[in-house]
C-alpha positions in Angstrom: 17.6 -31.8 27.4 14.0 -30.5 27.3 15.0 -27.2 28.8 17.8 -26.9 26.2 15.3 -27.4 23.4 12.9 -24.8 24.8 15.9 -22.3 25.2 17.0 -22.9 21.6 13.4 -22.4 20.4 13.1 -19.1 22.2 16.5 -17.9 20.9 15.3 -18.8 17.3 12.1 -16.7 17.8 14.1 -13.8 19.2 16.5 -13.8 16.2 13.8 -14.5 13.6 11.6 -11.9 15.2 8.3 -12.0 13.3 6.6 -15.0 14.8 2.9 -15.9 15.1 3.0 -19.1 17.0 5.5 -21.1 14.9 4.7 -19.1 11.7 5.9 -15.9 10.1 3.4 -13.1 10.7 2.5 -11.1 7.7 0.5 -7.9 8.4 -1.1 -5.2 6.2 -4.1 -2.9 5.6 -7.6 -4.4 5.8 -9.5 -2.0 3.5 -7.7 -1.2 0.3 -9.0 -3.5 -2.4 -7.9 -4.9 -4.8 -4.5 -4.9 -3.1 -5.4 -6.0 0.4 -8.7 -6.3 2.3 -10.8 -8.5 4.5 -13.7 -10.5 3.1 -15.8 -12.1 5.8 -12.7 -12.0 8.0 -10.4 -13.6 5.4 -7.4 -11.7 4.0 -7.8 -11.1 0.3 -6.2 -9.0 -2.5 -3.6 -9.5 -5.1 -0.7 -8.3 -3.0 -1.7 -10.7 -0.3 -1.8 -13.5 -3.0 1.6 -12.5 -4.4 3.2 -12.6 -0.9 1.5 -15.9 -0.1 2.7 -17.4 -3.5 6.3 -16.4 -2.6 6.1 -17.8 1.0 4.6 -21.1 -0.3 7.4 -21.4 -2.9 9.9 -20.8 -0.1 8.1 -23.4 2.0 8.0 -20.8 4.7 5.2 -21.2 7.3 3.1 -18.0 7.6 0.0 -16.4 9.0 -1.6 -13.3 7.3 -3.4 -10.8 9.5 -4.9 -7.6 8.2 -5.7 -4.5 10.3 -6.5 -0.8 9.9 -3.3 0.7 8.4 -2.2 2.7 11.4 -2.4 -0.4 13.7 -0.6 -2.6 11.1 2.2 0.0 10.8 2.6 0.4 14.5 2.9 -3.4 14.8 5.6 -3.4 12.1 7.4 -0.6 14.0 7.3 -2.8 17.1 8.7 -5.8 15.2 5.5 -7.8 15.5 5.2 -8.6 11.8 6.5 -8.2 8.2 4.3 -5.5 6.7 3.1 -5.7 3.1 2.2 -2.8 0.8 4.8 -0.5 2.3 6.0 2.5 0.2 9.6 3.9 0.5 10.7 7.2 1.9 14.0 8.3 3.5 12.7 8.0 7.1 11.4 4.5 6.6 14.7 3.4 4.9 16.4 4.1 8.2 13.9 1.8 10.0 13.0 -1.0 7.5 14.6 -3.5 5.2 12.6 -3.8 2.0 11.9 -6.5 -0.5 12.0 -5.8 -4.2 8.8 -4.2 -5.5 5.7 -6.3 -5.2 3.7 -4.0 -7.4 4.1 -0.7 -9.3 1.3 1.7 -8.3 0.6 4.9 -10.2 -0.6 7.7 -7.9 -2.8 9.9 -10.2 -4.0 13.5 -10.1 -7.8 13.7 -10.5 -9.6 16.9 -11.2 -13.1 18.0 -12.1 -13.7 17.9 -15.8 -13.3 21.3 -17.2 -10.9 22.3 -14.4 -7.8 20.6 -15.8 -4.4 22.3 -15.4 -0.9 21.6 -16.7 0.9 19.2 -14.4 4.5 17.9 -14.8 5.9 18.2 -11.3 5.3 19.5 -7.8 5.6 23.3 -8.6 2.6 23.0 -10.9 0.4 22.4 -7.8 1.4 25.8 -6.3 -1.5 27.4 -4.4 -3.9 24.5 -4.9 -5.9 22.5 -2.3 -5.2 18.8 -2.7 -7.1 16.0 -1.2 -5.1 13.2 0.3 -5.7 10.1 2.5 -5.1 10.7 6.2 -1.9 9.3 7.6 -0.3 8.3 4.3 3.1 9.0 2.9 3.5 10.1 -0.7 7.3 10.4 -0.5 9.9 12.9 0.4 9.2 15.4 -2.4 5.6 15.6 -1.4 6.4 15.9 2.3 8.9 18.8 1.6 6.4 20.5 -0.7 3.8 20.4 2.2 6.4 21.8 4.6 7.2 24.6 2.2 3.5 25.3 1.8 3.6 25.1 -2.0 0.1 23.7 -1.8 -2.4 22.9 0.9 -3.5 19.4 1.7 -6.9 18.4 2.9 -6.9 15.0 4.6 -9.8 12.5 4.4 -10.4 9.1 5.9 -12.1 7.8 2.8 -11.3 8.8 -0.8 -15.0 9.0 -1.6 -15.1 12.1 0.5 -12.4 13.8 -1.6 -14.0 12.7 -4.8 -17.3 14.4 -3.8 -15.4 17.6 -2.7 -13.7 17.8 -6.1 -17.1 17.5 -7.8 -18.4 20.3 -5.6 -15.4 22.6 -6.4 -14.2 22.4 -2.8 -10.9 20.8 -3.8 -8.7 21.5 -6.8 -7.5 17.9 -7.1 -7.1 14.6 -5.3 -4.3 12.0 -5.3 -5.6 8.5 -5.7 -4.3 5.1 -6.7 -3.8 2.5 -8.0 -4.2 4.5 -11.3 -7.6 4.8 -13.0 -8.7 1.6 -11.4 -8.6 3.3 -8.0 -10.8 6.1 -9.1 -13.3 3.7 -10.8 -13.6 1.6 -7.6 -14.2 4.6 -5.4 -16.9 6.0 -7.7 -18.5 2.6 -7.9 -19.3 2.6 -4.2 -22.0 5.3 -4.5 -24.4 7.0 -6.9 -23.7 10.7 -6.3 -20.9 11.2 -8.8 -19.9 9.6 -12.2 -16.6 8.9 -13.9 -17.4 11.3 -16.7 -17.4 14.2 -14.2 -13.7 13.8 -13.7 -10.4 14.1 -15.6 -7.1 12.3 -14.8 -4.2 14.5 -15.6 -1.8 12.8 -18.1 1.2 12.7 -15.9 0.9 10.7 -12.6 1.9 12.4 -9.4 4.4 9.5 -8.9 4.9 5.9 -9.7 4.8 4.3 -6.3 6.3 0.9 -5.5 4.8 -1.5 -2.9 7.1 -3.7 -0.8 7.3 -6.1 2.0 9.0 -4.3 4.9 10.8 -5.7 8.0 12.2 -3.9 10.9 16.0 -3.6 10.4 16.7 -4.6 14.0 15.3 -8.1 13.3 18.1 -8.8 10.9 16.0 -10.6 8.3 18.2 -9.9 5.3 18.7 -13.6 4.5 14.9 -14.1 4.5 14.5 -11.1 2.2 17.1 -12.6 -0.2 15.1 -15.8 -0.5 11.9 -13.9 -0.7 13.2 -11.8 -3.6 14.3 -14.9 -5.4 10.8 -16.3 -5.1 9.3 -13.0 -6.2 11.5 -12.9 -9.3 10.5 -16.5 -10.1 6.8 -15.7 -9.9 7.2 -12.6 -12.0 9.0 -14.4 -14.7 6.4 -17.2 -14.7 3.6 -14.6 -15.2 1.9 -15.9 -12.1 1.2 -12.4 -10.6 -0.3 -10.9 -13.7 -3.0 -13.5 -13.6 -3.7 -12.6 -9.9 -4.0 -8.9 -10.7 -6.3 -9.5 -13.7 -8.6 -11.7 -11.6 -9.0 -9.1 -8.9 -9.7 -6.4 -11.4 -13.0 -8.1 -12.3 -14.3 -8.0 -8.7 -16.8 -5.3 -7.5 -15.8 -4.1 -4.0 -17.8 -2.6 -1.2 -17.1 1.0 -0.1 -13.4 0.8 0.9 -10.8 3.6 0.4 -7.9 3.0 -1.9 -4.7 4.7 -0.7 -0.9 4.9 -1.0 1.0 4.2 2.2 
């Protein structure tokens, strides 16, 4: 009988997939406040709180672990955890099942004040050098534009590097999020540049959506259906707006804010 119970437990974990002990493992980036970050080793951020709210409403046991993004993404690809803050592109849609959006994240185009240019769509970036975060995805249209050499990308490990390069006329623009808040938080980490040195072009590069993603082979569609129901419940109750507002009042140490 004991062997049977152990066998059934192992089968459950294999089907359920994302286990940390007896709990669902939630993984994500450790250094992109206010969305997700570590504070004295504890996962924080409004996307973390949104996901935790949903899991608690579902009465779903969970553990949250945050890592550098590349490690978290590789873990998700290996089926080790459900990843939070995942953007959508066509390649990922082949690999992951997605929740409904956790958050809508404007990816803005930032230039040096006085160096503004008209921007409505990708062709308007022709011939320009654009700063982007290393290893991130900005969607299929962006990837194709890079492949077609419409513009040149310069990858940075921290957005503050790109901000300084724009100020020094070494980059034409940078892509940064979430919205103006992202730029403000990056500039707040150091004293060498000021907000009034930059302009945000009126049209965002894209409106990104952040999701919880789970490897398709784990067959977690039923879980995602329940998660989406909890997500809708929290949105309609206004619970998540309060979380986002609370985190917007916090001053953060020098992290980078990116779009994955």
